[in-house]
C-alpha positions in Angstrom: 158.9 -57.0 -37.1 160.7 -55.8 -34.4 160.1 -55.6 -30.4 158.3 -52.2 -30.4 156.2 -53.4 -33.7 155.6 -56.5 -31.5 153.8 -54.8 -28.7 151.8 -52.7 -30.6 150.5 -55.4 -32.0 149.5 -57.3 -28.0 148.1 -53.6 -27.1 145.9 -53.8 -30.3 144.8 -57.4 -28.9 146.7 -59.1 -32.4 148.6 -61.5 -30.8 148.6 -63.8 -33.9 150.4 -61.4 -35.8 153.3 -61.4 -33.0 156.3 -63.7 -34.4 156.5 -67.0 -32.3 160.4 -65.8 -31.2 159.1 -63.1 -29.5 157.1 -65.5 -27.1 160.2 -67.3 -26.2 161.9 -64.2 -25.1 161.4 -63.7 -21.6 161.9 -59.7 -21.4 159.2 -59.4 -23.9 156.8 -61.9 -22.5 157.2 -59.6 -19.2 156.4 -56.6 -20.8 153.5 -58.3 -23.3 151.8 -59.4 -20.0 152.3 -55.7 -18.4 150.3 -54.5 -21.1 147.7 -57.5 -21.0 147.8 -60.9 -18.6 145.9 -63.0 -20.9 149.3 -62.5 -22.8 150.1 -65.4 -21.1 148.5 -68.0 -22.6 150.4 -67.4 -25.9 153.5 -67.5 -23.9 156.2 -70.3 -24.4 155.2 -73.2 -22.1 158.3 -72.6 -19.8 156.9 -68.9 -18.8 153.8 -70.8 -17.8 155.3 -72.5 -15.2 157.6 -69.5 -14.0 156.3 -68.1 -10.8 157.2 -64.3 -11.3 156.0 -64.3 -14.8 152.6 -65.8 -13.9 152.3 -63.4 -10.5 152.6 -60.6 -13.1 149.9 -62.3 -15.3 147.3 -62.7 -12.6 147.8 -59.0 -11.3 146.2 -57.9 -14.7 143.7 -60.8 -15.4 142.4 -63.2 -13.7 141.7 -64.9 -16.7 145.8 -65.7 -17.2 145.5 -68.4 -14.4 143.6 -70.5 -17.1 146.9 -70.5 -18.8 148.8 -71.0 -15.8 150.8 -74.4 -15.7 148.8 -76.9 -13.0 151.6 -76.2 -11.1 151.0 -72.8 -10.3 147.1 -73.2 -10.6 147.9 -75.1 -6.9 150.1 -72.5 -5.5 147.9 -70.5 -2.9 149.9 -67.4 -3.2 149.4 -67.2 -7.0 146.1 -68.0 -6.5 145.2 -65.9 -4.2 146.9 -62.7 -6.2 144.3 -64.0 -8.9 141.2 -64.1 -7.2 142.0 -60.5 -5.7 142.1 -59.3 -9.5 138.9 -60.9 -10.3 136.3 -63.6 -8.8 136.8 -65.8 -11.8 139.7 -66.7 -11.2 138.4 -69.3 -8.5 137.1 -71.4 -11.5 140.3 -72.0 -12.7 142.2 -73.0 -9.5 143.5 -76.4 -8.2 140.2 -78.2 -6.7 142.5 -78.1 -3.6 142.2 -74.4 -3.6 138.3 -74.0 -4.3 138.1 -75.8 -0.6 140.6 -73.0 0.7 138.1 -71.1 3.0 140.3 -68.2 2.6 140.9 -68.5 -1.0 137.3 -68.7 -1.4 136.0 -65.4 1.0 138.5 -63.5 -1.0 137.1 -64.6 -4.1 133.6 -63.7 -2.3 134.7 -59.8 -1.8 135.2 -59.5 -5.6 131.9 -60.8 -6.4 129.4 -62.8 -4.5 129.0 -65.2 -7.3 132.4 -66.4 -6.9 130.5 -68.9 -4.8 129.6 -70.7 -8.1 133.2 -72.3 -8.5 134.2 -72.7 -4.6 133.8 -76.5 -3.4 130.8 -78.1 -2.5 131.7 -78.1 1.0 131.6 -74.1 1.2 128.9 -74.2 -0.5 127.1 -75.8 2.9 129.2 -73.4 5.1 127.0 -71.0 6.5 129.7 -68.7 7.2 130.9 -68.4 3.9 127.3 -68.4 2.1 126.5 -65.5 4.6 129.4 -63.4 3.8 128.6 -63.8 0.0 124.3 -63.0 0.8 125.3 -59.6 2.3 126.4 -58.5 -1.5 124.7 -56.9 -4.2 124.6 -59.8 -7.2 124.5 -62.4 -5.0 123.0 -65.7 -6.5 121.3 -67.9 -3.7 121.0 -70.7 -6.5 124.6 -71.3 -5.8 124.3 -72.5 -1.7 123.8 -75.8 -0.9 119.9 -76.4 -0.7 120.3 -76.8 2.9 121.1 -73.2 3.3 118.4 -72.1 0.9 116.1 -72.8 3.5 117.9 -71.0 6.4 115.8 -67.8 7.3 118.9 -65.8 8.2 120.8 -66.4 4.7 117.5 -65.8 2.5 116.5 -62.7 4.3 120.0 -61.1 3.5 119.8 -62.3 0.4 116.7 -61.0 -0.9 117.3 -57.6 1.1 120.9 -57.4 -1.2 119.7 -58.6 -4.6 116.7 -58.8 -6.8 115.2 -62.1 -7.6 116.8 -64.0 -4.8 113.2 -65.3 -3.7 113.1 -67.7 -6.9 116.1 -69.4 -5.2 114.8 -69.7 -1.8 113.3 -72.8 -0.4 109.4 -73.2 -0.8 108.6 -73.0 2.7 110.5 -69.2 2.9 108.6 -68.5 -0.5 105.4 -68.8 2.6 106.8 -66.4 5.1 105.1 -63.1 4.8 108.4 -61.1 6.3 110.9 -62.7 4.2 108.4 -61.9 0.9 107.6 -58.5 2.3 111.2 -57.8 2.2 112.3 -59.4 -1.0 109.2 -57.3 -2.4 110.7 -53.9 -0.9 114.1 -54.8 -3.0 111.8 -55.8 -6.2 108.1 -55.9 -6.7 108.9 -58.1 -9.1 109.6 -60.7 -6.1 105.6 -61.2 -5.9 106.5 -63.7 -9.0 107.9 -66.0 -6.8 106.0 -65.7 -3.7 104.0 -68.8 -3.0 100.5 -69.0 -4.3 99.2 -68.6 -0.7 100.7 -65.0 -0.7 99.7 -64.1 -4.0 96.2 -63.8 -2.2 97.5 -62.0 0.7 96.1 -58.4 0.6 98.9 -56.9 2.1 101.6 -58.2 -0.1 99.8 -57.9 -3.2 99.3 -54.0 -2.3 102.8 -53.6 -1.4 104.3 -54.7 -4.6 101.7 -52.9 -6.8 102.1 -50.0 -4.8 105.9 -50.1 -6.3 104.6 -51.3 -9.9 101.4 -51.9 -11.4 102.4 -54.1 -13.8 103.1 -57.0 -11.0 99.2 -57.4 -10.8 99.9 -59.8 -13.3 101.2 -61.9 -10.7 98.6 -61.6 -7.8 96.0 -64.2 -7.4 92.6 -64.0 -9.8 90.9 -62.9 -5.8 92.9 -59.8 -5.9 92.6 -58.7 -9.6 89.2 -58.2 -8.9 89.5 -56.4 -5.6 88.8 -52.5 -6.5 91.2 -51.3 -4.0 94.1 -52.9 -5.3 93.6 -52.7 -8.9 92.7 -49.0 -8.3 96.4 -48.9 -6.4 98.1 -50.7 -9.6 96.4 -48.6 -12.2 97.1 -45.5 -10.7 101.1 -46.5 -10.7 100.8 -47.8 -14.2 97.8 -47.3 -16.5 98.2 -50.5 -18.5 98.1 -53.0 -15.6 94.4 -52.1 -16.1 94.9 -55.1 -18.5 95.5 -57.9 -15.8 92.3 -56.7 -13.9 89.2 -58.7 -13.9 86.8 -58.3 -16.7 84.4 -56.5 -13.9 86.9 -54.0 -13.3 87.6 -52.8 -16.8 83.8 -51.7 -16.7 84.4 -49.7 -13.8 84.4 -46.3 -14.6 86.7 -44.8 -11.9 89.1 -47.4 -12.2 89.5 -46.7 -16.2 89.2 -43.5 -16.1 92.4 -43.7 -13.3 94.0 -46.1 -15.7 93.5 -43.4 -18.2 94.9 -40.6 -16.3 98.2 -42.7 -16.1 98.4 -44.0 -19.3 96.2 -43.0 -22.4 96.9 -46.2 -24.2 95.0 -48.2 -21.2 91.9 -47.6 -22.3 91.9 -50.1 -25.2 91.8 -53.1 -22.1 88.6 -50.9 -20.8 85.3 -52.7 -21.6 83.7 -51.3 -24.6 81.0 -50.0 -22.8 83.3 -47.1 -21.5 85.3 -46.6 -24.8 82.8 -43.7 -25.8 82.4 -42.5 -21.9 82.4 -38.5 -22.6 84.3 -38.5 -19.2 87.0 -40.8 -20.3 87.0 -39.9 -23.4 87.8 -36.0 -22.3 90.4 -37.7 -20.1 92.2 -39.0 -23.0 92.2 -36.2 -24.9 93.4 -34.0 -22.3 96.2 -36.7 -21.9 96.7 -36.6 -25.0 96.8 -32.4 -25.3 99.5 -32.2 -22.7 101.5 -35.2 -24.5 101.0 -33.6 -27.9 99.8 -36.3 -29.0 96.4 -35.9 -31.5 
């Protein structure tokens, strides 16, 4: 196999077919790394200690840092370049650099979930966590518990990403303002709200107005509230399944549910399944949708 053929193997990801002697050749290793930084992992050990080679590798793949010699995984310039390529590189950095604020901030710029790999001292650093919380995809679960009860952090988190309310401190899952902001981002945040807010009409109405299915998470008191259930079935007819049994007998509720989704009829009380108005509404919907 010649050098050209060996490089073709690299392009295909077929590293095993490359003869060992190529991995001991610096010019080949550099060319291989330019094709894929992770090729560093197959290179001779001497190249994993070579700063210029490792730098080329981490420019192309953050995972290359995992194969670098431990001496270079504590080299700030190498690690900084690696996290700029991909936040996951922070996972492979030496523990001393996972405590470095500038390194962690660079990683967070790339992905807020880099906070997972930061030293625990930085997981309780408000400026670091706030920088992460401002970004979409932040994981509040990685913040120190002291900051998961910080209203400014949690507010940023729920505004930026869905489902962050689940990892907020219980005191903030009772906070009406926080919960409303979370619901604006995702109505399914109702699932994680404190039970006291699951029976709050304004909170539940805000949620079901966006997605009727979340009626499932409302307190049973509100699942028998006609105005709440009506709003839910208008948004999603199948939400009828979560309504109180008393409202499954309510003609107006069932009619609105069937208009939105004719299959909702299966959740109606037996007394309404053959009601002429409801059967007519179902027939019209079926006809419109080309169903029999």
